[in-house]
C-alpha positions in Angstrom: 8.9 -9.8 14.0 7.1 -6.7 12.6 4.4 -5.8 10.1 4.9 -4.1 6.7 8.4 -2.8 7.6 11.4 -4.8 8.8 15.2 -4.9 8.8 15.2 -6.0 5.1 13.3 -2.9 4.0 15.2 -0.8 1.5 13.9 2.8 1.4 14.0 5.6 -1.1 12.7 9.1 -0.4 10.8 10.9 -3.0 11.6 14.6 -2.4 14.9 13.8 -0.7 16.5 17.1 -1.8 13.7 19.2 -0.2 14.1 20.5 3.3 11.7 18.1 4.9 12.7 15.1 2.9 16.4 15.7 3.5 15.9 16.3 7.2 13.9 13.2 7.8 16.0 11.1 5.5 19.0 11.9 7.7 17.1 11.1 10.8 15.8 7.8 9.4 19.4 6.9 8.3 20.7 7.7 11.8 18.1 5.3 13.1 19.7 2.5 11.0 17.0 2.5 8.4 18.4 1.5 5.0 18.0 4.7 3.0 19.3 3.5 -0.4 18.4 6.5 -2.6 16.2 9.4 -3.4 14.2 10.7 -6.3 14.2 14.2 -7.9 14.1 14.4 -11.7 15.8 17.8 -11.7 18.8 16.5 -9.6 19.3 13.0 -11.0 22.9 12.0 -10.9 23.8 13.9 -7.8 23.9 12.6 -4.2 23.1 13.8 -0.7 25.0 13.5 2.5 22.9 11.7 5.1 25.6 12.0 7.8 26.5 8.3 7.9 26.5 7.8 4.2 26.1 9.5 0.8 23.0 8.5 -1.0 22.4 8.8 -4.8 19.5 10.7 -6.3 17.7 9.2 -9.3 15.5 10.7 -11.9 12.6 8.2 -11.5 11.3 5.7 -9.0 11.7 2.9 -11.5 15.4 3.7 -11.9 15.9 3.9 -8.2 14.2 0.5 -7.7 16.3 -1.1 -10.5 19.6 0.3 -9.2 19.1 -0.2 -5.4 16.4 -2.9 -5.0 14.2 -0.5 -3.0 10.9 -1.9 -1.8 9.7 1.1 0.2 9.2 4.8 -0.8 8.6 7.6 1.6 6.9 10.6 -0.1 7.9 14.1 1.0 6.4 15.9 -2.0 4.3 19.1 -1.8 0.5 18.5 -2.1 0.1 19.7 -5.7 2.7 17.2 -6.9 2.0 14.4 -4.5 -0.5 12.5 -6.7 2.0 12.3 -9.5 4.7 11.1 -7.2 2.5 8.4 -5.7 1.2 7.2 -9.0 4.8 7.0 -10.3 5.7 4.7 -7.4 2.6 2.6 -8.0 3.4 2.3 -11.8 7.0 1.2 -10.9 5.6 -1.6 -8.7 6.8 -0.2 -5.4 5.4 -2.6 -2.7 5.0 0.0 0.1 4.5 3.7 -0.3 4.4 5.9 2.8 2.8 9.3 2.0 3.7 11.8 4.7 2.4 14.9 2.8 -0.5 16.8 4.4 -3.1 18.7 2.5 -3.5 16.5 -0.5 -6.9 17.0 -2.2 -9.3 14.1 -1.4 -9.9 13.6 -5.1 -6.2 13.1 -5.7 -6.1 10.5 -2.8 -9.1 8.7 -4.2 -7.4 8.4 -7.6 -4.0 7.1 -6.4 -5.7 4.8 -3.8 -7.8 3.3 -6.6 -4.8 2.8 -8.8 -2.9 1.1 -6.0 -5.8 -1.3 -5.3 -6.1 -2.1 -9.0 -2.4 -2.8 -9.3 -2.6 -5.5 -6.6 1.1 -4.8 -5.8 1.3 -1.6 -3.8 0.2 -0.8 -0.2 -0.2 2.8 0.7 0.2 4.2 4.2 -1.3 7.7 4.6 -1.5 10.3 3.4 -1.1 12.9 6.1 0.5 10.4 8.4 3.7 10.1 10.5 4.6 6.8 8.9 5.7 3.5 10.4 8.4 2.3 12.7 9.5 -1.2 13.7 11.8 -0.4 16.7 15.3 -1.8 16.3 14.6 -2.8 12.7 13.6 0.2 10.5 11.8 3.5 10.4 9.9 5.0 7.4 8.5 8.5 8.1 8.8 11.1 10.9 8.2 9.0 14.0 11.1 9.6 16.5 13.0 6.3 16.8 14.3 6.8 20.3 10.9 6.9 22.1 10.8 3.1 22.6 12.4 -0.2 21.9 11.1 -3.4 20.5 8.5 -5.4 22.3 5.2 -7.3 22.1 2.7 -4.4 21.5 1.4 -3.5 18.1 0.1 0.0 17.7 -2.2 1.5 15.0 -3.3 5.1 15.3 -5.0 7.8 13.2 -3.1 10.5 15.1 0.7 11.1 14.9 0.9 12.9 18.2 -1.0 10.2 20.0 1.2 7.6 18.4 4.2 9.2 20.0 2.5 9.6 23.4 1.4 6.0 23.5 4.8 4.8 22.5 6.2 6.9 25.4 3.6 5.7 27.9 4.5 2.0 27.2 8.2 2.5 26.3 9.3 0.2 29.1 7.4 -2.7 27.4 8.1 -1.9 23.7 6.5 -2.3 20.3 6.7 -4.7 17.4 5.5 -2.1 15.0 3.8 1.3 15.4 1.9 2.6 12.4 0.2 6.0 11.9 -2.4 5.5 9.3 -3.4 9.2 8.9 -6.5 11.2 9.7 -7.7 12.1 6.2 -11.2 10.9 5.1 -9.5 8.4 2.7 -6.4 6.5 3.7 -4.5 3.7 2.1 -4.2 1.4 5.1 -7.1 1.1 7.6 -7.3 0.0 11.2 -8.6 -3.3 9.8 -5.6 -3.8 7.6 -3.3 -3.3 10.6 -5.4 -5.4 13.0 -5.3 -8.3 10.5 -1.5 -8.0 10.2 -0.9 -7.8 13.9 -3.2 -10.8 14.5 -1.0 -12.8 12.1 2.3 -11.6 13.6 3.4 -14.2 16.1 5.6 -11.7 18.1 2.7 -9.2 18.7 0.9 -10.2 21.9 -1.4 -7.2 22.4 -2.8 -4.5 20.0 -3.4 -0.9 20.9 -5.8 0.9 18.5 -6.2 4.7 18.6 -9.1 6.3 16.7 -10.9 9.6 16.7 -14.4 11.1 16.1 -15.9 11.1 12.7 -16.7 8.5 10.1 -17.3 4.8 10.9 -13.8 3.3 10.7 -13.7 2.4 14.4 -17.2 0.8 14.2 -16.1 -1.3 11.2 -12.9 -2.2 13.1 -15.0 -3.3 16.1 -16.9 -5.7 13.9 -13.7 -7.1 12.4 -12.3 -7.6 15.9 -15.4 -9.4 17.0 -15.1 -11.9 14.1 -11.4 -12.2 13.5 -9.1 -11.1 16.3 -8.1 -13.4 19.1 -5.4 -11.3 20.7 -6.3 -8.7 23.4 -7.1 -5.2 22.0 -7.0 -1.9 23.9 -8.5 1.2 22.4 -8.7 5.0 22.8 -10.9 7.4 20.9 -9.8 11.0 20.7 -12.6 13.6 20.9 -14.8 12.9 23.9 -15.3 16.6 24.5 -15.5 17.6 20.8 -18.5 19.9 19.9 -21.0 18.6 17.3 -20.4 19.7 13.7 -16.9 21.1 14.2 -13.9 19.6 12.5 -11.2 18.8 15.1 -7.7 18.7 13.7 -8.0 16.1 10.9 -10.2 16.5 7.9 -12.1 13.3 8.8 -12.6 14.2 12.5 -16.1 15.7 12.5 -19.3 14.6 14.4 -22.7 14.8 12.8 -25.5 14.2 15.3 -25.0 10.9 17.1 -22.9 9.5 14.3 -19.2 9.3 14.8 -19.1 10.3 18.4 -16.4 9.1 20.7 -19.0 7.5 23.0 -20.6 5.6 20.1 -17.3 4.3 19.0 -16.3 3.4 22.5 -19.6 1.4 22.9 -19.0 -0.4 19.6 -15.5 -1.4 20.6 -16.4 -2.5 24.1 -19.2 -4.7 22.6 -16.5 -6.5 20.7 -14.4 -7.1 23.9 -12.0 -4.2 23.5 -10.9 -2.4 26.6 -11.3 1.3 25.9 -9.7 4.2 27.8 -11.1 7.7 28.0 -7.6 9.2 27.9 -4.3 8.1 26.4 -2.9 7.4 29.9 -5.9 5.4 30.9 -5.6 3.3 27.7 -1.9 2.8 28.4 -2.8 1.6 31.9 -5.3 -0.9 30.4 -2.7 -2.2 28.1 -0.2 -2.6 30.9 -2.8 -4.5 33.0 -3.6 -6.7 30.0 0.0 -7.8 29.9 0.3 -8.2 33.7 1.7 -9.8 35.7 4.7 -10.2 33.5 5.1 -6.6 32.2 7.7 -4.5 34.0 6.7 -1.6 36.2 6.8 1.8 34.5 9.9 3.9 35.0 9.9 6.1 38.0 12.4 8.6 36.8 10.9 11.7 35.0 11.8 12.1 31.4 10.5 14.1 28.4 8.0 12.2 26.1 10.5 12.6 23.3 13.6 12.0 25.3 15.9 9.0 24.9 15.1 5.8 26.7 16.8 2.5 26.9 14.1 0.0 27.4 15.1 -3.5 28.5 14.0 -6.5 26.5 10.6 -7.7 27.6 10.5 -10.9 29.6 8.6 -14.0 28.4 4.9 -13.7 28.6 2.1 -16.2 28.8 -0.5 -16.5 26.0 -3.0 -13.7 26.2 -6.6 -13.7 25.2 -9.3 -11.0 25.0 -12.2 -11.0 27.4 -15.4 -12.6 26.3 -17.3 -10.5 23.8 -21.0 -9.7 23.9 -22.8 -10.5 20.7 
């Protein structure tokens, strides 16, 4: 099984005729995602060649949903137009909206996030995120589909690059779903949302959570894990060497005094029973050990992090539990 995205997901791409939207729509389609349409009001009635199919372009999200049964939209719209695109999808009742666009003003994000929450119908992933992939089932966003196959690990990450690295590090075991929630100060889906979904997914046996400096999202996730998660969780916090007061990469990644530091987040997670690595490779090793002795050994042949792999299906595993937490 998977969370939020599965083999029945029917995807439209808002901005499909732009260079990024078109490129990634072709890539998603090649990965067997069901790309059933695109939206561009200026090119309604045309179609685009995705390599393995021709896909119609509609004038509105509502029309695309009515004609195709779409239940996922991936947004590749420039920042100045992104709020209007997301709000249109929300008003149409789109269940899942994956906002890839980077550089959206925080005020715009606050407005469409509030609209989505008020609607009670739409989940937003992002903005400024790589999207979501359920290997072997579907792919909505820019995550390379060939890094890994399906397996028992659920991954939630603020960072797109670290999402790819962790998928590669554990590619021989595989993932139920990997979701990049984005690193902006306001995001539609939080670590807690993903943790709750993975906890409820019977096929996910272990959860890997990647956070970063700044804010208190990881501390809140630690408290949620303490009270609600029974599956083993492994964590990594990016930014152990970040200087105080300097934004590091993402808009939300900034340390002020002792608040939001990697060490403070690590301590909070460990107090909730989470094993935390100080590097991505160490976190991957902790995840592998948590699944031992039944997880396969890592591949010995060298290959590029984004190179093709052919992971074998994971063997049956015993029930796993997290270590005792300190209260």
